[in-house]
N, C-alpha and C positions, 0 to 999 in steps of 0.2 A: 577472361583474364587469367593469365598463368599464375600458379601458386606462388611463385618466386616474386612476381610483381605485387601481388596482394600483401605478401609478408613484408615487402619493402614499405609498402604505403602504411600499413599498420605501425611498423617500427618507427617510421618517420613521424607519423601523428603522435606517438607516444613520446618520443624524444622532444618534439616541440612543446608538448604540455609539461614535460618534466623540467623544462627551463623557465616556467611561469613564476613571477615573484608573487608571493603570498603577502597579503597586508599584515603588518605587524599589529597583533591585537593589543599588546601591552600599552601602545601609545594612545589607544582609544579610551582607556579606563583612567580617570582622574586619581590623583595621589590620595585624596581623602577616601575614595571608595577602595582603593587598593589596600590602604593601610587601616581601614576601619575593621570593626569587630565583625565576626560571622553573625548572621541573623540567628534568632532563636528558633528552635523547632518547636511547633505547637500542634496539638492534635487537629486533624482536619474538621472536626465539628465546630471549633472556634472559627475557622476560616469560612465555613459555610454559613455560619450564622449572620454574616454580613451580607449575604447574597439575597436578592429578592425572591420570593416564591415563584415557581414556574406557573404559567397560566396554561394548562392543558384543558382545551374545550372538548365538548362531545363530539363536535365536527372533526377535530383532530384524531380522536380515538377512533372513530368510524373510518376515516381515511387510512389510517395505519392498518387497522384490522382488514380492510379491503385490499390493501396493498399485500399483507401476508397471505390472504387467500388467494390472490393472483400468483404470487410467488410459489406457493405450494403447488397449485394447479400446474405451473410451468415446470416445476421440479419433477412432478408425477409424469408429465408428457416426455420429459427427457430421460427418465429413468428406465424406459422400455429397451428392448433389444435394438441394436443398431443394424445387425445383419440378420435377414430373415433365415428360416430354417432351410428353405431350398438352396440359397446361396451358400449357407454354411456347410451343407452336405457336399456341394460341388468344390468347395474350398478344401475339405478334408481329403477329396479324392486326389488332389495335386494335379500337376501338368504332366501329361505324357509326351 
């Protein structure tokens, strides 16, 4: 595809999306909510007090620790050199 054709397609797609009608958000909010007072700011501890305690089991902890170990092992395998020393020496010599 020629660069001019590609640019024309991109420009056409942009102009087509620029003409899209966006929904009017103000019409979706009722008058009593729009004219109502702002909510009070409260500390997060008060909000968390109404939440149930999380139930983390020993099996969950074991599964997470196993996943951590697998991810660390994978990261260690990926952190090695990508190009071996022989290839690196050939690369530094360049092309004649």
